[in-house]
N, C-alpha and C positions, 0 to 999 in steps of 0.2 A: 746572171747569177752572182750573188754576193760571195765574196771570198771569206775564208775563215777569219773571224775577228772583226767582221763588218756586217752591216745589215742594210736592207732597203726599207724605205719609208714610203707609205702612201698617204697623202694628205688630201682629203676631200674638203674643199673650202666652199661651203654653201653661201651663196650670195644673197644679201638682204635686198629684196626686190625694190623697196622704196628708195634705197641708196643707189642701186645700180642702174635704175632707169635714167638717171640724170647724166650718166657718163658713157664714154666710149668703152665698150666691154673688152675689146682687144687690148687697149692700153692698160686697163685696170687688171686684166689677167696677167699681163707682163709685170705690172707693179707688184701684185701679190707674189708672183714667183720670185721676183727680186728680193722682196722682204724676207722670204723663206731662205733664199740663198745667202743673204747677208747676216742672218740671225746668229749663226754659230759656224763660220766658215772653217774653223779648226776641227769641227766635229761632223759637219754635214754639208753636202753640196747638192744642188738641184740637177737632176739628169734631164728631166723634161716636164712640160706642163701642157695641159689640154683644156680648152674652154668648151664646156658643154652648155646646155640651156641656161640653168641657173646655178652652175657649179664650175669651179676650176679644180681639176685634178692635177696635183703636183707629185711627181715621183722624185725621190731624193735618195742619195746613198750616204751612209754614215760609216766612219772608221771605227765605230764602237760595236761591241758585241750586242746582240739583241737584248739580253737581260740588262746590261749596263744602260743601253739606250732607253729602255722602258723606265728605269729609275730617273734618268736625266730628263726625259719628257715630263715627268711628274714634278721633279724637285729643282732642276737647274734654272737659275735666274734667266739665262738666255732664252730658254723655251717658254718660260712664264711671260717674258716680255714679248716674245714672238706672238703668242696667243692674243695678248692685249693689242699689239700692233695690227694684227689681222682683223680683230674686232673693230678697231678704229677705222680700218679701210673698208668695212662693210661686209666682212666674211666671218662665218662661224666655222672654226677648224675642228675636223675630226681626223686625228692622226693615228695611224696604225702601223705596226711593224709587220712587214710582209713575212708570212710563214712563222710567226711567233704567236703561240697561244697563251 
């Protein structure tokens, strides 16, 4: 459970089949999780990741409140670069804040 003033993020990274058939999926799942972890270490850290059929699910914790994090995901340069990096690695990111409507 997230503490007051922090939130948890759930990232569903849909893998592009034409890109991922060429690579070892376990290695690339680890690479995607590392890209998320390194994107904004002062704001967000990866707790875990799970490789599914054509998706990597990354769970992360942020030291920002949910409302602040929602704005950062939309406007902060670190997260804009993260989405571009994930796309370059062959994943389409769907990021949601757990428990935030």
